[in-house]
ZAMARZA-673917 format. One record per residue (C-alpha): residue number from 1; residue in one letter; x, y, z. Coordinates in steps of 0.5 Angstrom, whole numbers. Each point is the difference from the previous one (the first is absolute). Example, Ala and Ser with C-alpha at 12.3 -4.5 7.8 and 13.67 -1.06 7.14 Angstrom:
REM residues 2
+------+------+-------+-------+-------+
: resi : resn :    c1 :    c2 :    c3 :
+------+------+-------+-------+-------+
:    1 :    A :    25 :    -9 :    16 :
:    2 :    S :     2 :     7 :    -2 :
+------+------+-------+-------+-------+
***
This chain:
REM residues 337
+------+------+-------+-------+-------+
: resi : resn :    c1 :    c2 :    c3 :
+------+------+-------+-------+-------+
:    1 :    M :    37 :   -22 :    16 :
:    2 :    K :    -2 :    -6 :    -4 :
:    3 :    R :    -5 :     3 :    -6 :
:    4 :    I :    -5 :    -2 :    -4 :
:    5 :    Y :    -2 :    -3 :    -7 :
:    6 :    L :    -6 :     4 :    -3 :
:    7 :    N :    -4 :    -2 :    -5 :
:    8 :    F :     2 :     5 :    -7 :
:    9 :    A :    -3 :    -5 :    -6 :
:   10 :    P :    -2 :    -7 :    -1 :
:   11 :    N :     6 :    -4 :     2 :
:   12 :    I :     4 :     6 :     1 :
:   13 :    K :     2 :     1 :     8 :
:   14 :    I :     4 :     7 :     2 :
:   15 :    R :     3 :     2 :     7 :
:   16 :    F :    -3 :     6 :     4 :
:   17 :    V :     6 :     5 :    -1 :
:   18 :    G :     0 :     7 :     3 :
:   19 :    R :    -4 :     3 :     5 :
:   20 :    D :     5 :    -1 :     6 :
:   21 :    L :    -4 :     7 :     3 :
:   22 :    A :    -7 :    -4 :     0 :
:   23 :    I :     4 :    -7 :     3 :
:   24 :    Q :     3 :     5 :     5 :
:   25 :    R :    -6 :     3 :     2 :
:   26 :    V :    -4 :    -8 :     0 :
:   27 :    I :     6 :    -2 :     5 :
:   28 :    E :     0 :     5 :     5 :
:   29 :    W :    -9 :    -1 :     1 :
:   30 :    A :     3 :    -7 :     1 :
:   31 :    E :     4 :     2 :     5 :
:   32 :    E :    -4 :     5 :     3 :
:   33 :    G :    -7 :    -1 :    -1 :
:   34 :    M :    -5 :     6 :    -3 :
:   35 :    W :    -4 :     4 :     4 :
:   36 :    K :    -6 :     0 :    -6 :
:   37 :    P :     0 :    -3 :    -7 :
:   38 :    A :     4 :     4 :    -6 :
:   39 :    V :    -5 :     0 :    -6 :
:   40 :    I :     5 :     1 :    -6 :
:   41 :    F :    -2 :     2 :    -6 :
:   42 :    G :     3 :     1 :    -7 :
:   43 :    P :    -1 :     0 :    -8 :
:   44 :    E :    -2 :    -8 :    -3 :
:   45 :    G :     5 :    -4 :    -1 :
:   46 :    C :     6 :     4 :     4 :
:   47 :    G :     1 :    -6 :     4 :
:   48 :    K :    -3 :     1 :     6 :
:   49 :    T :    -2 :    -9 :     0 :
:   50 :    A :     6 :    -2 :    -2 :
:   51 :    W :     3 :     4 :     5 :
:   52 :    L :    -6 :    -2 :     6 :
:   53 :    K :     2 :    -7 :    -1 :
:   54 :    Q :     7 :     0 :     0 :
:   55 :    S :    -2 :     4 :     7 :
:   56 :    I :    -3 :    -8 :     2 :
:   57 :    E :     5 :    -3 :     0 :
:   58 :    I :     4 :     5 :     4 :
:   59 :    L :    -5 :     0 :     5 :
:   60 :    K :     0 :    -7 :     0 :
:   61 :    S :     7 :     0 :     2 :
:   62 :    Y :    -2 :     3 :     5 :
:   63 :    D :    -5 :    -4 :     3 :
:   64 :    Y :    -6 :     3 :    -2 :
:   65 :    D :    -7 :    -2 :     0 :
:   66 :    V :    -1 :     1 :    -8 :
:   67 :    I :    -6 :     2 :    -3 :
:   68 :    Y :     0 :     2 :    -7 :
:   69 :    V :    -7 :     2 :    -3 :
:   70 :    N :     1 :     2 :    -9 :
:   71 :    P :    -9 :     0 :    -2 :
:   72 :    F :     3 :     4 :    -7 :
:   73 :    E :     5 :    -7 :    -1 :
:   74 :    R :    -6 :    -5 :     4 :
:   75 :    I :     6 :    -2 :     5 :
:   76 :    L :     1 :    -1 :     7 :
:   77 :    D :     6 :    -3 :     4 :
:   78 :    T :     0 :     0 :     7 :
:   79 :    T :     5 :    -3 :     5 :
:   80 :    L :    -4 :     0 :     5 :
:   81 :    G :     2 :    -4 :     5 :
:   82 :    V :    -7 :    -1 :     4 :
:   83 :    A :    -3 :    -6 :    -6 :
:   84 :    S :    -8 :     2 :     3 :
:   85 :    L :     0 :     6 :    -2 :
:   86 :    K :     4 :    -1 :    -7 :
:   87 :    K :    -5 :    -4 :    -2 :
:   88 :    R :    -5 :     5 :     2 :
:   89 :    L :     4 :     5 :    -5 :
:   90 :    T :     1 :    -5 :    -5 :
:   91 :    Q :    -8 :    -2 :    -1 :
:   92 :    I :    -2 :     8 :     0 :
:   93 :    F :     6 :     0 :    -6 :
:   94 :    R :    -3 :    -5 :    -3 :
:   95 :    E :    -8 :     3 :     0 :
:   96 :    A :     3 :     7 :    -3 :
:   97 :    L :     4 :    -5 :    -5 :
:   98 :    K :    -8 :    -2 :    -3 :
:   99 :    T :    -4 :     6 :     2 :
:  100 :    N :     6 :     7 :    -1 :
:  101 :    V :    -3 :     2 :     5 :
:  102 :    W :     6 :     3 :     4 :
:  103 :    G :    -2 :     4 :     6 :
:  104 :    G :    -1 :    -7 :     5 :
:  105 :    V :     8 :    -2 :    -2 :
:  106 :    I :     3 :     6 :     3 :
:  107 :    N :    -5 :     1 :     6 :
:  108 :    T :     1 :    -7 :     2 :
:  109 :    A :     7 :     0 :    -1 :
:  110 :    I :     0 :     6 :     6 :
:  111 :    D :    -4 :    -3 :     3 :
:  112 :    V :     6 :    -7 :    -1 :
:  113 :    V :     5 :     4 :     3 :
:  114 :    R :    -4 :     3 :     7 :
:  115 :    E :    -1 :    -7 :     1 :
:  116 :    A :     6 :    -2 :    -2 :
:  117 :    I :     3 :     4 :     7 :
:  118 :    R :    -6 :    -1 :     4 :
:  119 :    V :     4 :    -7 :     0 :
:  120 :    G :     7 :     2 :     0 :
:  121 :    R :     3 :     2 :    -6 :
:  122 :    G :     5 :     4 :     2 :
:  123 :    K :     2 :     2 :    -8 :
:  124 :    I :    -5 :     1 :    -5 :
:  125 :    A :     1 :     3 :    -7 :
:  126 :    V :    -6 :     3 :    -5 :
:  127 :    I :     0 :     1 :    -6 :
:  128 :    I :    -5 :     3 :    -5 :
:  129 :    D :     2 :     1 :    -7 :
:  130 :    E :    -4 :     2 :    -5 :
:  131 :    A :    -7 :     0 :     3 :
:  132 :    F :    -3 :     6 :     0 :
:  133 :    Q :    -2 :     0 :    -9 :
:  134 :    M :    -4 :    -7 :     4 :
:  135 :    I :    -5 :     3 :     4 :
:  136 :    K :    -3 :     8 :     1 :
:  137 :    T :     5 :     5 :     2 :
:  138 :    I :    -4 :     2 :     7 :
:  139 :    E :     1 :    -8 :     2 :
:  140 :    A :     8 :     2 :     0 :
:  141 :    S :    -1 :     6 :     4 :
:  142 :    S :    -3 :    -5 :     5 :
:  143 :    Y :     5 :    -5 :     0 :
:  144 :    I :     5 :     3 :     1 :
:  145 :    K :    -3 :     3 :     6 :
:  146 :    A :    -1 :    -7 :     1 :
:  147 :    L :     7 :    -1 :     0 :
:  148 :    L :     2 :     6 :     5 :
:  149 :    G :    -5 :    -3 :     5 :
:  150 :    V :     3 :    -7 :     0 :
:  151 :    M :     7 :     3 :     1 :
:  152 :    E :    -2 :     6 :     6 :
:  153 :    H :    -5 :    -5 :     3 :
:  154 :    P :     2 :    -7 :    -1 :
:  155 :    P :    -4 :    -5 :     5 :
:  156 :    S :     7 :    -3 :     3 :
:  157 :    H :     7 :     3 :     0 :
:  158 :    Y :     4 :    -1 :    -6 :
:  159 :    E :     8 :     1 :    -2 :
:  160 :    R :    -2 :     3 :    -7 :
:  161 :    I :    -4 :     1 :    -6 :
:  162 :    V :     2 :     2 :    -6 :
:  163 :    A :    -6 :     3 :    -5 :
:  164 :    I :     1 :     2 :    -7 :
:  165 :    V :    -5 :     1 :    -5 :
:  166 :    A :     2 :     1 :    -7 :
:  167 :    T :    -4 :     4 :    -5 :
:  168 :    S :    -1 :     3 :    -7 :
:  169 :    E :    -6 :     3 :     0 :
:  170 :    G :     0 :     7 :    -1 :
:  171 :    R :    -7 :     2 :     3 :
:  172 :    S :     1 :    -4 :     7 :
:  173 :    R :     7 :     3 :     1 :
:  174 :    A :    -5 :     7 :     1 :
:  175 :    E :    -5 :    -4 :     5 :
:  176 :    I :     5 :    -2 :     4 :
:  177 :    G :     5 :     5 :     0 :
:  178 :    R :    -7 :     4 :     4 :
:  179 :    H :     2 :    -4 :     7 :
:  180 :    E :     6 :    -1 :     4 :
:  181 :    W :    -1 :    -7 :     0 :
:  182 :    S :     6 :    -3 :    -4 :
:  183 :    D :     6 :     3 :    -3 :
:  184 :    L :    -1 :     2 :    -7 :
:  185 :    I :     7 :    -2 :    -4 :
:  186 :    P :     1 :     1 :    -7 :
:  187 :    M :     6 :    -4 :    -5 :
:  188 :    W :     1 :     3 :    -7 :
:  189 :    N :     3 :    -6 :    -5 :
:  190 :    M :     6 :    -3 :     0 :
:  191 :    S :     6 :     5 :     0 :
:  192 :    K :     5 :     1 :    -6 :
:  193 :    N :     6 :    -6 :     3 :
:  194 :    D :    -5 :    -4 :     3 :
:  195 :    F :    -3 :     0 :    -6 :
:  196 :    R :     5 :    -2 :    -4 :
:  197 :    E :     1 :    -6 :     4 :
:  198 :    L :    -7 :    -2 :    -2 :
:  199 :    Y :     2 :     2 :    -7 :
:  200 :    D :     5 :    -5 :     0 :
:  201 :    Q :    -3 :    -5 :     2 :
:  202 :    T :    -5 :     0 :    -5 :
:  203 :    P :     1 :    -4 :    -7 :
:  204 :    G :     1 :     0 :    -6 :
:  205 :    E :     2 :     5 :    -5 :
:  206 :    K :    -3 :     7 :     2 :
:  207 :    P :     1 :     8 :     0 :
:  208 :    S :     5 :     4 :     3 :
:  209 :    F :    -1 :     1 :     6 :
:  210 :    E :    -1 :     7 :     0 :
:  211 :    D :    -5 :     0 :    -5 :
:  212 :    V :    -3 :    -5 :     5 :
:  213 :    W :     0 :     4 :     6 :
:  214 :    R :    -3 :     5 :    -4 :
:  215 :    I :    -5 :    -5 :    -1 :
:  216 :    T :    -1 :    -3 :     6 :
:  217 :    G :     2 :     6 :     5 :
:  218 :    G :     2 :    -6 :     4 :
:  219 :    N :    -8 :    -4 :     0 :
:  220 :    P :     2 :    -7 :     0 :
:  221 :    R :    -7 :    -2 :    -2 :
:  222 :    I :     1 :     5 :    -6 :
:  223 :    L :     6 :    -4 :    -1 :
:  224 :    R :    -2 :    -6 :     1 :
:  225 :    E :    -6 :     2 :    -6 :
:  226 :    L :     5 :     2 :    -5 :
:  227 :    Y :     3 :    -6 :     2 :
:  228 :    K :    -6 :    -5 :    -2 :
:  229 :    S :    -1 :     5 :    -6 :
:  230 :    R :     7 :    -1 :    -3 :
:  231 :    W :     1 :     8 :     1 :
:  232 :    D :    -6 :     2 :    -4 :
:  233 :    I :    -1 :     6 :     3 :
:  234 :    N :    -7 :     1 :    -4 :
:  235 :    E :    -2 :    -7 :     2 :
:  236 :    V :     0 :     3 :     7 :
:  237 :    L :    -1 :     6 :    -1 :
:  238 :    T :    -7 :    -1 :    -4 :
:  239 :    R :    -1 :    -6 :     7 :
:  240 :    I :     1 :     6 :     5 :
:  241 :    I :    -6 :     5 :    -5 :
:  242 :    R :    -5 :    -5 :     1 :
:  243 :    S :     1 :    -1 :     8 :
:  244 :    K :     1 :     6 :     2 :
:  245 :    R :    -7 :     1 :    -5 :
:  246 :    L :     3 :     6 :    -3 :
:  247 :    S :    -7 :     1 :    -4 :
:  248 :    P :     0 :     6 :    -6 :
:  249 :    N :    -7 :     3 :     5 :
:  250 :    F :     6 :     0 :     5 :
:  251 :    I :     6 :     3 :    -3 :
:  252 :    K :    -5 :     5 :    -4 :
:  253 :    K :    -3 :     3 :     6 :
:  254 :    W :     7 :     2 :     4 :
:  255 :    S :     5 :     0 :    -6 :
:  256 :    R :     2 :     6 :     1 :
:  257 :    Y :     2 :    -1 :     8 :
:  258 :    L :     3 :    -6 :    -3 :
:  259 :    E :     5 :     2 :    -5 :
:  260 :    K :     4 :     4 :     5 :
:  261 :    I :    -1 :    -5 :     6 :
:  262 :    I :     4 :    -4 :    -5 :
:  263 :    E :     5 :     5 :     0 :
:  264 :    D :     0 :     0 :     6 :
:  265 :    P :    -3 :    -3 :     6 :
:  266 :    D :    -1 :     6 :     5 :
:  267 :    Y :    -4 :     3 :    -4 :
:  268 :    L :    -5 :    -4 :     4 :
:  269 :    W :     1 :     4 :     5 :
:  270 :    S :     1 :     7 :    -2 :
:  271 :    G :    -7 :     2 :     2 :
:  272 :    D :    -2 :     0 :    -8 :
:  273 :    V :    -3 :    -6 :    -1 :
:  274 :    P :    -7 :    -3 :     3 :
:  275 :    E :     1 :    -5 :     7 :
:  276 :    R :    -4 :    -5 :    -5 :
:  277 :    L :     5 :    -2 :    -5 :
:  278 :    L :     5 :    -1 :     6 :
:  279 :    D :    -4 :    -4 :     3 :
:  280 :    I :    -1 :    -4 :    -6 :
:  281 :    L :     6 :    -1 :    -1 :
:  282 :    L :     2 :    -3 :     6 :
:  283 :    A :    -6 :    -4 :     0 :
:  284 :    K :     3 :    -2 :    -8 :
:  285 :    N :     7 :    -2 :     4 :
:  286 :    L :     2 :     4 :    -4 :
:  287 :    V :     4 :     6 :     4 :
:  288 :    T :     2 :     1 :     8 :
:  289 :    D :    -1 :     6 :     2 :
:  290 :    N :     3 :     3 :     8 :
:  291 :    L :     6 :    -3 :    -1 :
:  292 :    Y :     4 :     1 :     7 :
:  293 :    E :     7 :     3 :     1 :
:  294 :    R :     6 :    -4 :    -3 :
:  295 :    E :     3 :    -1 :     5 :
:  296 :    P :     0 :    -9 :     1 :
:  297 :    R :    -2 :     1 :     7 :
:  298 :    F :    -7 :     2 :    -3 :
:  299 :    W :     0 :    -6 :    -5 :
:  300 :    I :     0 :    -8 :     1 :
:  301 :    D :     7 :     0 :    -5 :
:  302 :    Q :     3 :     6 :    -4 :
:  303 :    P :    -5 :     5 :    -3 :
:  304 :    P :    -1 :     3 :    -6 :
:  305 :    P :     4 :     6 :    -3 :
:  306 :    R :    -2 :     7 :     3 :
:  307 :    K :    -2 :     0 :    -8 :
:  308 :    D :     1 :    -4 :    -7 :
:  309 :    L :    -4 :     2 :    -5 :
:  310 :    E :     4 :    -4 :    -5 :
:  311 :    I :    -4 :    -6 :     4 :
:  312 :    G :    -6 :     4 :     2 :
:  313 :    V :     1 :     2 :     8 :
:  314 :    G :    -1 :     7 :     2 :
:  315 :    E :     1 :     3 :     8 :
:  316 :    E :    -7 :    -2 :     1 :
:  317 :    V :    -2 :    -5 :    -5 :
:  318 :    A :     2 :    -5 :    -4 :
:  319 :    W :    -2 :    -5 :    -5 :
:  320 :    Q :     1 :    -7 :     2 :
:  321 :    T :     3 :    -2 :    -5 :
:  322 :    P :     3 :     4 :    -7 :
:  323 :    L :    -5 :    -6 :    -4 :
:  324 :    H :    -6 :     3 :     4 :
:  325 :    R :     2 :     7 :    -3 :
:  326 :    E :     2 :    -2 :    -7 :
:  327 :    A :    -7 :    -4 :     0 :
:  328 :    M :    -3 :     6 :     2 :
:  329 :    R :     4 :     4 :    -5 :
:  330 :    R :    -3 :    -5 :    -5 :
:  331 :    A :    -7 :     0 :     1 :
:  332 :    L :     1 :     7 :    -1 :
:  333 :    E :     3 :    -1 :    -6 :
:  334 :    K :    -7 :    -5 :    -2 :
:  335 :    F :    -6 :     4 :     3 :
:  336 :    G :     3 :     7 :     1 :
:  337 :    T :    -4 :     7 :    -3 :
+------+------+-------+-------+-------+
***
């Protein structure tokens, strides 16, 4: 299988590496089709989009008509073999670029899949990437149901369908998980061995691999941010603190709980922490909870360790990256009582 190259920094491309289990899963879907949509969730920047772009190439090699929509990066990529349907989807996408209203694009993509089946397209893949940040949570759930409806009650016979939806948005996972309209499958940051391959492609002088691993926990986006900042951790931490709105009021209100969560994220599930704080940390994409059993069959790729507090991973709850935990620690030092 040909590995694609991805933009890492201006004038720097890197080869897609690792994720062998995730690639094998896509091959299985391509060969067998799917019964319901797969919703892939995981930390921000863990590599979902890179994997999906590699998946597009795999699906094309199996002669699928592919529709890929990424509202967050404002990307539409389609190999749909029906010109009128492709034109319709492209027009709606261009309108969304102007209005920044994306629900219509996703709805149209689903309608286009239905119409493509009606006119006899046999193998169709629809991939919706990071859309839930751009639409209401309740809308996200309804789109998943609509996708399932196309798969269960198609307007005509089809050979195979692959439907993948990816999100980093913690609240949408909870809403979608209330129903059984999809298979919820987690993806974690890269395994240590896979991440080493990525690290080795990073040009120029850099900290040791072990130091970078302890900082990133295998998160490709954090690696890129560190590279862009010339490995200035303080600069990246400042950005996280600001972007996550770790304000004095927030820190002072919750400091006595946050101090313990920094040491062990499982404290969030101890019963001693108000559920409101867990909801806030999930909404801010600082932590992930309800971690599945550490068996590969429950994950899209290699699962995280059962517990590794050095990189902020507990049994049931984990910081999305060690740097997110460090940002909280810095905010506590600055604003805490």
